C-alpha positions as CSV (number, residue, x, y, z in Angstrom):
1,M,-12.5,8.9,-38.1
2,S,-8.9,10.1,-37.9
3,T,-6.0,8.4,-36.4
4,V,-4.1,9.5,-33.3
5,A,-0.5,10.6,-33.4
6,R,1.6,10.1,-30.3
7,T,5.2,10.8,-29.4
8,T,6.9,7.9,-27.6
9,A,8.9,8.6,-24.5
10,S,11.9,6.4,-25.5
11,H,12.7,7.7,-29.0
12,G,10.6,10.9,-29.4
13,T,9.2,9.4,-32.7
14,L,5.7,9.7,-34.0
15,T,3.6,6.6,-34.0
16,I,0.0,6.0,-35.0
17,D,-2.2,4.2,-32.5
18,E,-5.2,2.8,-34.5
19,D,-6.8,1.2,-31.4
20,A,-6.8,4.5,-29.4
21,V,-9.2,6.2,-31.7
22,A,-11.9,8.3,-30.1
23,A,-14.4,10.7,-31.6
24,P,-16.0,13.9,-30.4
25,P,-19.7,14.5,-30.7
26,A,-21.2,15.7,-34.0
27,H,-21.1,19.4,-34.8
28,L,-23.2,21.5,-32.5
29,D,-25.0,24.7,-33.3
30,Q,-23.9,27.9,-31.6
31,R,-27.1,28.1,-29.4
32,R,-26.5,24.7,-28.0
33,V,-22.8,25.4,-27.4
34,R,-23.8,28.5,-25.4
35,L,-26.2,26.4,-23.3
36,I,-23.5,23.9,-22.6
37,I,-21.0,26.5,-21.6
38,G,-23.6,28.0,-19.2
39,A,-24.2,24.6,-17.6
40,L,-20.5,24.0,-17.2
41,L,-20.0,27.5,-15.7
42,L,-22.7,26.8,-13.1
43,G,-21.0,23.5,-12.2
44,M,-17.6,25.1,-11.8
45,L,-19.1,27.9,-9.8
46,L,-20.4,25.4,-7.3
47,A,-16.9,23.9,-6.8
48,A,-15.1,27.3,-6.8
49,L,-17.5,28.9,-4.4
50,D,-17.1,26.3,-1.7
51,Q,-13.4,27.0,-1.6
52,T,-14.1,30.4,-0.2
53,I,-17.6,30.6,1.2
54,V,-16.9,28.5,4.3
55,S,-14.0,30.7,5.6
56,T,-16.2,33.4,7.3
57,A,-18.4,30.8,8.9
58,L,-15.7,28.8,10.6
59,P,-15.7,30.6,14.0
60,T,-19.5,30.3,14.2
61,I,-19.4,26.6,13.2
62,V,-16.8,25.8,15.9
63,G,-18.8,27.8,18.5
64,D,-21.8,25.6,17.6
65,L,-20.2,22.2,17.1
66,G,-17.1,22.5,19.3
67,G,-13.7,20.9,18.4
68,A,-11.7,24.1,17.8
69,S,-8.5,22.2,17.7
70,H,-9.6,20.4,14.5
71,I,-11.0,23.5,12.7
72,A,-8.4,23.3,10.0
73,W,-9.7,19.9,8.8
74,I,-13.0,21.6,7.6
75,V,-10.9,23.2,4.9
76,T,-8.2,20.5,4.6
77,A,-10.7,17.6,4.0
78,Y,-12.3,19.5,1.1
79,L,-8.9,20.4,-0.4
80,L,-7.6,16.9,0.0
81,T,-10.3,15.0,-1.7
82,S,-10.8,17.5,-4.5
83,T,-7.1,17.4,-5.3
84,V,-6.5,13.6,-5.2
85,S,-9.6,12.8,-7.2
86,T,-8.9,14.9,-10.2
87,P,-6.7,12.3,-12.1
88,L,-9.3,9.6,-11.6
89,W,-12.2,11.8,-12.7
90,G,-10.3,12.7,-15.9
91,K,-9.5,9.1,-16.7
92,L,-13.0,7.9,-16.1
93,G,-14.4,10.6,-18.4
94,D,-11.9,9.5,-21.1
95,L,-12.9,5.8,-20.8
96,Y,-16.7,6.0,-20.2
97,G,-17.8,9.4,-21.4
98,R,-17.7,12.8,-19.6
99,K,-21.4,13.6,-19.4
100,S,-22.4,10.8,-17.0
101,F,-19.4,11.4,-14.7
102,F,-20.0,15.2,-14.7
103,Q,-23.5,14.5,-13.5
104,A,-22.3,12.0,-11.0
105,A,-19.9,14.7,-9.6
106,I,-22.9,17.1,-9.2
107,V,-24.9,14.4,-7.3
108,I,-21.9,13.6,-5.0
109,F,-21.3,17.3,-4.4
110,V,-24.9,18.1,-3.5
111,A,-25.1,15.1,-1.3
112,G,-22.0,16.2,0.6
113,S,-23.4,19.7,0.8
114,A,-26.8,18.6,2.3
115,L,-25.1,16.3,4.7
116,S,-22.6,19.0,5.8
117,G,-25.5,21.3,6.6
118,L,-27.1,18.5,8.7
119,S,-24.0,17.8,10.7
120,T,-24.3,17.6,14.4
121,S,-20.6,17.3,15.3
122,L,-17.3,18.5,13.8
123,G,-16.3,15.0,13.0
124,M,-19.4,14.5,10.9
125,L,-18.8,17.9,9.1
126,I,-15.3,16.9,8.3
127,V,-16.3,13.6,6.7
128,F,-19.1,15.2,4.7
129,R,-16.8,18.1,3.6
130,A,-14.5,15.3,2.2
131,I,-17.5,13.9,0.2
132,Q,-18.2,17.4,-1.0
133,G,-14.6,17.8,-2.2
134,L,-14.8,14.5,-4.0
135,G,-17.6,15.9,-6.1
136,A,-15.9,19.2,-6.6
137,G,-12.9,17.5,-8.2
138,G,-15.1,16.0,-10.8
139,L,-16.9,19.4,-11.4
140,M,-13.6,21.2,-12.0
141,V,-12.1,18.6,-14.3
142,G,-15.4,17.8,-16.1
143,A,-16.2,21.4,-16.9
144,Q,-12.8,22.1,-18.5
145,A,-12.6,18.8,-20.3
146,I,-16.2,18.9,-21.8
147,I,-15.3,22.2,-23.5
148,G,-12.8,20.1,-25.5
149,D,-15.7,18.0,-26.7
150,V,-17.7,20.8,-28.1
151,V,-15.3,23.7,-29.0
152,S,-12.1,23.5,-31.0
153,P,-8.9,24.8,-29.3
154,R,-8.8,27.7,-31.7
155,Q,-12.2,28.9,-30.6
156,R,-11.9,27.9,-27.0
157,G,-10.1,31.1,-26.1
158,R,-13.3,33.0,-26.5
159,Y,-14.8,31.2,-23.5
160,Q,-11.8,31.2,-21.2
161,G,-12.6,34.6,-19.9
162,L,-15.9,33.3,-18.6
163,F,-14.2,30.5,-16.7
164,G,-11.7,33.1,-15.3
165,A,-14.8,35.2,-14.3
166,V,-16.1,32.2,-12.3
167,F,-13.0,32.1,-10.1
168,A,-13.0,35.8,-9.8
169,I,-16.6,35.9,-8.7
170,A,-16.2,33.0,-6.3
171,T,-13.2,34.7,-4.7
172,V,-15.0,38.0,-4.1
173,I,-18.6,36.9,-3.3
174,G,-17.7,33.7,-1.4
175,P,-16.6,35.3,1.9
176,L,-19.3,38.0,1.5
177,L,-22.1,35.4,0.9
178,G,-20.7,33.2,3.7
179,G,-20.8,36.1,6.2
180,F,-24.3,37.2,5.2
181,L,-25.8,33.7,5.4
182,T,-24.0,33.0,8.8
183,Q,-25.1,36.3,10.3
184,D,-28.7,36.5,8.9
185,A,-29.7,32.9,8.6
186,S,-27.5,30.0,9.8
187,W,-24.0,28.7,9.0
188,R,-25.8,25.6,7.7
189,W,-27.1,27.6,4.8
190,V,-23.6,28.0,3.6
191,F,-24.0,24.4,2.5
192,Y,-27.7,24.3,1.8
193,I,-27.4,27.0,-0.8
194,N,-25.6,24.5,-3.0
195,V,-28.7,22.2,-3.2
196,P,-31.0,24.4,-5.5
197,L,-28.0,25.5,-7.6
198,A,-26.8,21.9,-8.1
199,A,-30.4,20.8,-9.0
200,I,-30.5,23.4,-11.7
201,A,-27.1,22.4,-13.0
202,L,-28.1,18.7,-13.0
203,V,-31.3,19.4,-15.1
204,V,-29.5,21.6,-17.5
205,T,-26.6,19.2,-18.1
206,A,-29.0,16.3,-18.6
207,V,-30.8,18.3,-21.4
208,V,-28.0,20.0,-23.2
209,L,-24.8,18.0,-22.8
210,P,-24.1,15.6,-25.7
211,A,-23.2,12.0,-24.9
212,H,-19.4,11.6,-25.3
213,L,-18.2,8.9,-27.7
214,R,-15.4,7.0,-26.0
215,G,-12.5,5.2,-27.6
216,A,-12.8,1.8,-29.3
217,R,-10.8,0.0,-26.6
218,R,-12.5,-1.9,-23.9
219,P,-12.2,0.3,-20.7
220,V,-9.9,-1.0,-18.0
221,I,-9.7,0.8,-14.7
222,D,-6.2,1.1,-13.1
223,Y,-7.2,0.3,-9.5
224,V,-3.7,-0.2,-8.2
225,G,-2.4,3.0,-9.8
226,T,-5.3,5.0,-8.6
227,A,-4.9,3.7,-5.0
228,L,-1.1,4.4,-5.0
229,L,-1.5,7.9,-6.5
230,T,-4.3,8.8,-4.1
231,A,-2.3,7.6,-1.1
232,A,0.9,9.4,-2.3
233,V,-0.9,12.7,-2.9
234,T,-2.9,12.4,0.3
235,A,0.4,12.1,2.2
236,L,2.0,15.1,0.5
237,V,-1.1,17.3,0.8
238,L,-1.3,16.5,4.5
239,V,2.4,17.4,4.8
240,A,1.6,20.8,3.2
241,S,-1.6,21.4,5.2
242,L,-0.5,20.2,8.6
243,G,3.3,21.0,8.6
244,G,4.1,24.1,10.6
245,T,0.6,24.3,12.0
246,T,-0.8,21.2,13.6
247,Y,2.6,19.6,13.7
248,A,6.1,21.1,13.6
249,W,8.0,20.6,10.3
250,A,10.6,18.5,12.0
251,S,8.1,16.3,13.9
252,A,7.8,12.6,13.4
253,P,4.3,12.7,11.8
254,I,5.4,15.1,9.1
255,A,8.6,13.2,8.4
256,I,6.7,9.9,8.1
257,L,4.0,11.4,5.9
258,G,6.7,13.0,3.6
259,A,8.7,9.7,3.3
260,C,5.5,7.7,2.6
261,G,4.5,10.2,-0.1
262,V,7.8,10.0,-1.9
263,V,8.0,6.1,-1.7
264,L,4.4,5.7,-2.9
265,L,5.1,8.0,-5.8
266,A,8.1,6.0,-6.8
267,V,6.1,2.7,-6.6
268,W,3.2,4.3,-8.6
269,A,5.6,5.3,-11.4
270,L,6.8,1.7,-11.6
271,V,3.3,0.3,-11.7
272,E,2.1,2.8,-14.3
273,R,4.7,1.5,-16.8
274,R,3.0,-1.9,-16.9
275,V,-0.7,-1.3,-16.8
276,K,-2.9,-0.9,-19.9
277,E,-4.9,2.2,-18.9
278,P,-2.8,4.2,-16.3
279,V,-4.8,6.7,-14.3
280,L,-2.2,9.4,-15.2
281,P,-0.3,8.1,-18.3
282,L,3.4,8.6,-18.0
283,H,3.6,9.2,-21.8
284,L,2.0,12.6,-21.1
285,F,5.2,13.8,-19.5
286,A,7.1,13.1,-22.7
287,N,4.8,15.7,-24.3
288,R,6.7,18.9,-23.9
289,V,3.5,21.1,-23.9
290,F,2.0,19.0,-21.0
291,S,5.3,18.9,-19.0
292,A,6.0,22.6,-19.4
293,S,2.4,23.6,-18.7
294,S,2.3,21.4,-15.6
295,A,5.6,22.9,-14.3
296,V,4.4,26.5,-14.9
297,G,1.0,25.7,-13.3
298,F,2.7,24.2,-10.2
299,V,5.0,27.3,-9.7
300,V,2.2,29.8,-10.4
301,G,-0.1,27.9,-8.0
302,F,2.6,27.8,-5.4
303,A,3.3,31.6,-5.6
304,L,-0.2,32.9,-6.1
305,F,-2.3,30.8,-3.8
306,G,0.4,30.9,-1.2
307,A,1.0,34.7,-1.1
308,V,-2.4,36.1,-2.1
309,T,-4.0,34.2,0.9
310,F,-2.5,36.9,3.1
311,L,-4.2,39.8,1.2
312,P,-7.5,39.8,3.2
313,A,-5.7,39.5,6.5
314,F,-3.4,42.4,5.5
315,L,-6.3,44.6,4.6
316,Q,-8.1,43.9,7.9
317,V,-5.1,44.3,10.2
318,A,-2.9,46.9,8.4
319,K,-5.6,48.8,6.7
320,G,-8.4,48.5,9.3
321,A,-10.9,47.1,6.8
322,G,-13.8,44.9,8.1
323,P,-14.3,41.4,6.8
324,T,-16.8,42.5,4.2
325,A,-14.8,45.5,3.1
326,S,-11.6,43.4,2.8
327,G,-13.4,41.1,0.4
328,L,-14.6,44.0,-1.7
329,Q,-11.1,45.5,-1.8
330,I,-9.8,42.5,-3.7
331,V,-12.1,43.3,-6.6
332,P,-9.2,45.2,-8.4
333,L,-7.1,42.0,-8.4
334,M,-10.0,40.0,-9.9
335,G,-10.9,42.7,-12.3
336,G,-7.4,42.7,-13.7
337,M,-7.5,38.9,-14.0
338,L,-10.9,39.0,-15.7
339,T,-9.8,41.7,-18.2
340,T,-6.7,39.9,-19.4
341,S,-8.4,36.5,-19.4
342,I,-11.1,37.9,-21.8
343,V,-8.7,39.8,-24.0
344,S,-6.1,37.0,-24.3
345,G,-8.9,34.6,-25.1
346,M,-10.1,36.8,-28.0
347,L,-6.6,37.2,-29.3
348,I,-5.9,33.4,-29.1
349,S,-9.1,32.7,-31.1
350,R,-8.2,35.3,-33.7
351,F,-4.5,34.4,-34.2
352,G,-4.2,30.8,-33.1
353,R,-1.2,31.5,-30.9
354,Y,-0.9,31.2,-27.1
355,K,2.7,31.1,-25.9
356,V,3.1,34.9,-25.7
357,F,0.4,35.1,-23.0
358,P,2.0,32.9,-20.3
359,V,5.4,34.5,-21.0
360,V,4.1,38.1,-20.7
361,G,1.6,37.1,-18.0
362,S,4.2,35.5,-15.7
363,A,6.5,38.6,-16.2
364,V,3.6,40.9,-15.3
365,M,2.8,38.7,-12.3
366,T,6.4,39.0,-11.1
367,V,6.2,42.8,-11.3
368,G,2.8,42.8,-9.5
369,M,4.1,40.6,-6.7
370,Y,7.1,42.9,-6.2
371,L,4.8,46.0,-6.1
372,L,2.6,44.4,-3.5
373,S,5.7,43.7,-1.4
374,T,6.2,47.5,-1.2
375,V,2.7,48.2,0.2
376,H,2.6,49.3,3.8
377,A,-0.1,50.4,6.2
378,T,0.5,54.1,5.1
379,T,0.4,53.4,1.4
380,P,-2.5,55.2,-0.3
381,D,-5.3,52.9,-1.2
382,I,-5.2,54.0,-4.9
383,F,-1.6,52.8,-5.3
384,M,-2.4,49.5,-3.5
385,Y,-5.4,48.9,-5.8
386,G,-3.1,49.6,-8.8
387,D,-0.6,47.0,-7.6
388,M,-3.4,44.5,-7.3
389,V,-4.6,45.2,-10.9
390,V,-1.1,44.6,-12.2
391,L,-0.9,41.2,-10.4
392,G,-4.4,40.3,-11.7
393,L,-3.5,41.3,-15.3
394,G,-0.6,38.8,-15.1
395,M,-2.8,36.1,-13.7
396,G,-5.3,36.3,-16.5
397,G,-2.7,35.7,-19.1
398,V,-1.5,32.4,-17.5
399,M,-4.1,30.3,-15.7
400,Q,-6.7,29.4,-18.4
401,V,-4.2,29.6,-21.3
402,L,-2.2,26.7,-20.0
403,V,-5.3,24.4,-20.1
404,I,-6.0,25.4,-23.7
405,A,-2.3,24.6,-24.6
406,V,-2.5,21.2,-23.0
407,Q,-5.8,20.2,-24.5
408,N,-4.5,21.2,-28.0
409,A,-1.4,19.1,-27.7
410,V,-2.7,15.7,-26.6
411,P,-4.6,13.0,-28.4
412,Y,-8.4,13.3,-28.0
413,E,-8.7,10.1,-26.0
414,D,-6.3,11.7,-23.4
415,L,-8.2,15.0,-23.2
416,G,-9.8,14.4,-19.8
417,V,-6.8,13.0,-18.0
418,A,-4.5,15.7,-19.5
419,T,-6.9,18.4,-18.3
420,A,-7.0,16.7,-14.9
421,G,-3.2,16.6,-14.8
422,A,-2.9,20.3,-15.5
423,T,-5.5,21.1,-12.8
424,F,-3.8,18.6,-10.4
425,F,-0.4,20.2,-10.5
426,R,-1.7,23.7,-10.0
427,S,-3.7,22.5,-7.0
428,I,-0.7,20.7,-5.5
429,G,1.4,23.8,-6.1
430,G,-1.3,25.9,-4.2
431,S,-1.3,23.5,-1.3
432,F,2.5,23.6,-0.9
433,G,2.6,27.3,-1.4
434,S,0.0,28.0,1.3
435,A,2.0,25.8,3.7
436,V,5.4,27.3,2.9
437,F,4.3,30.9,3.0
438,G,2.3,30.2,6.1
439,A,5.4,28.8,7.8
440,I,7.4,31.8,6.7
441,F,4.8,34.1,8.2
442,A,4.6,32.2,11.4
443,N,8.4,32.1,11.8
444,L,8.7,35.9,11.3
445,I,5.7,37.4,13.0
446,G,6.6,36.5,16.6
447,G,10.0,38.1,16.5
448,R,8.8,41.2,14.7
449,L,6.0,41.7,17.2
450,L,8.4,41.5,20.1
451,T,10.7,44.0,18.4
452,A,7.9,46.4,17.6
453,L,6.4,46.2,21.1
454,H,9.7,46.7,22.9
455,G,9.0,48.8,26.0
456,L,5.3,48.6,25.4
457,P,2.7,46.4,27.2
458,V,2.1,43.1,25.3
459,P,-1.7,42.7,24.9
460,K,-3.3,39.6,26.4
461,G,-4.1,36.9,23.8
462,L,-1.7,38.3,21.2
463,G,-0.4,35.6,18.9
464,E,0.4,34.8,15.2
465,S,-3.2,35.5,14.2
466,V,-4.0,39.2,15.0
467,S,-7.7,39.7,15.4
468,P,-9.0,43.1,14.0
469,S,-11.4,43.2,17.0
470,L,-8.4,43.0,19.4
471,L,-6.8,46.0,17.7
472,D,-9.8,48.2,18.3
473,H,-9.3,48.0,22.1
474,L,-5.6,48.8,22.2
475,S,-3.8,52.1,22.8
476,A,-2.6,54.0,19.8
477,G,1.1,53.2,20.4
478,V,0.5,49.4,20.7
479,H,-1.9,49.4,17.8
480,H,0.6,51.2,15.6
481,A,3.4,48.8,16.6
482,I,1.4,45.7,15.8
483,V,0.3,47.1,12.5
484,L,3.9,47.8,11.5
485,A,5.0,44.3,12.5
486,Y,2.2,42.6,10.7
487,S,2.6,44.8,7.6
488,S,6.3,44.2,7.3
489,T,5.8,40.4,7.7
490,V,3.2,40.2,4.9
491,D,5.5,42.3,2.7
492,T,8.3,39.8,3.3
493,V,5.9,37.0,2.2
494,F,5.2,38.8,-1.1
495,L,8.9,39.5,-1.6
496,V,9.7,35.8,-1.2
497,A,7.1,35.1,-3.9
498,V,8.8,37.4,-6.4
499,P,11.6,34.9,-7.4
500,I,9.1,32.1,-7.5
501,T,6.9,33.9,-10.0
502,G,10.1,34.8,-11.8
503,A,10.8,31.0,-12.1
504,A,7.4,30.7,-13.8
505,F,8.5,33.3,-16.3
506,V,11.6,31.3,-17.1
507,L,9.7,28.0,-17.4
508,S,7.1,29.6,-19.7
509,W,9.8,30.1,-22.4
510,F,10.1,26.3,-22.6
511,L,6.4,26.0,-23.5
512,P,6.3,24.9,-27.2
513,E,4.0,26.7,-29.6
514,V,1.7,24.3,-31.4
515,R,-0.7,25.9,-33.8
516,L,-4.3,25.7,-32.3
517,R,-6.6,23.4,-34.2
518,T,-9.9,24.6,-35.6
519,Q,-11.6,21.2,-35.4
520,V,-12.8,19.3,-32.3
521,G,-11.3,15.8,-31.7
522,N,-8.1,14.2,-33.1
523,D,-5.9,15.5,-35.8
524,V,-3.3,16.7,-33.3
525,V,-0.3,16.2,-32.1
526,A,2.7,16.4,-30.0
527,P,5.6,18.7,-30.7
528,G,8.6,16.9,-32.1
529,P,12.1,16.7,-30.6
530,A,13.0,20.2,-32.0
531,G,9.7,21.7,-30.8
532,D,8.1,21.8,-34.2
533,P,4.4,20.9,-34.3
534,I,3.8,17.4,-35.7
535,R,0.3,16.3,-36.6
536,G,-1.3,12.9,-37.4
537,G,-4.3,11.9,-39.3
538,V,-5.7,14.6,-41.6
539,A,-3.1,17.0,-43.0
540,A,-2.5,19.8,-40.5
541,E,-2.3,22.5,-43.2
542,H,-6.1,22.2,-43.7
543,D,-7.1,22.7,-40.1
544,A,-5.7,26.2,-39.4
545,A,-6.3,29.4,-41.2
546,P,-3.2,30.9,-42.8
547,E,-1.5,33.6,-40.7
548,P,0.4,36.6,-41.9
549,A,4.1,36.6,-41.1
550,S,3.8,39.9,-39.2
551,T,1.2,38.4,-36.9
552,A,3.3,35.4,-36.2
553,S,6.3,37.4,-35.3
554,A,4.3,39.8,-33.2
555,L,2.8,37.0,-31.1
556,G,6.1,35.2,-30.4
557,S,7.5,31.8,-31.3
């Protein structure tokens, strides 16, 4: 069993922590690895699908249960609990083993799904959606961390395209499946469909997942740190979700929530310096790979999830596509993401280098975001689809690569919490991005509608949210004016996202390149003060295949 190398925050020196030793499972044959990957993909699909499948059912749900003023909480409750629970799921997996907690996450998720389908009031549905989100957080973190138990970082790239495919599939088929079930069965089947899928995932994981060997230390749960971090993140996510919508940005509730979030984060940081097993160890932030990946993930999540949210609405209002057609028209975006994710994974496994992909990917994302900001209602569809492909190609080079880099650069006993941290910052970025871009859109659309409709009759019921069904009953002049106003506002949202994705490009240059290991477990570690890879335990020269100088120079430093 090898020792663990760790860089200390105070001096940047390498120390050996003999008590922190953890070991991965024994070597697994290729057939069992494929079964494990399949089980993990199914679990991740459950969590990813429920981020999108509910959207098309929301009007029907509110019509059945009432409470239209609280409709946003159906989505917010799921987002909130899935985000705040990720660090805890990661830490529990590190301390007690990931298999049992991944299965627990499946059980919690399916319980929340069944109860959501049985809800008889909007309040009940919101509570059960929160339970569902709690399980989803464990599914997301567990699936990505368990890969680190069975596949080396060098070979992990081969599978990253599959995980990218899960998100692509969920984004495309989620709204379609939700609309189909709502229209032809009942909105309750949007939740019931998770039950048989989760049952299959539970059985398969019980059979194929190996028991994870935890560290030699006696597990200690950081209850105080967990409570503080949960409260702080809850306050900040609520600021992002409710600000500019339920409450004005300058209102007292938003100001109080924001202040509480900042104060609680400061108290949490002080507490984490003194506890034995912090829920999100501060020493991770001294690891340059983790800190750089978290920063890039936050910015990418901010720009992408904030801006891309407006694509379906743009397609429906400006292009006249129906809800089903607008979902299908996003396929080029996901196709580009899937292509680059698969290709970059194959190249990472072959050459053992990863930095070039976030650098190039974030640059391509910036170009794609700018191209989408030039798309108007009269832009030919073929050019619009091409712009989507460009953005997707950039996305595929960034999202999953950051997780591989983080998992490769941390000690094995921190694998789960480091994976959770990377996911956590991307989710927080997406929450804030959605709120900020939503506020930008809301502040611009009103004035642009009034300008475009100058001298024309203002349709009754016209607001920030333009319904495609409303447009069908308007005169040609009014219809054209509204489409122009809506199109120009969405274009501005994408244009604002350009410098943000550009910031991700700049940050990606600070991501250190640490040669990917060919073994599972320890024998890693953190980049030294000058960014050179430093390894502990077994000599590093024996865990990576030699690489020609031409290949190294071609893939970046």
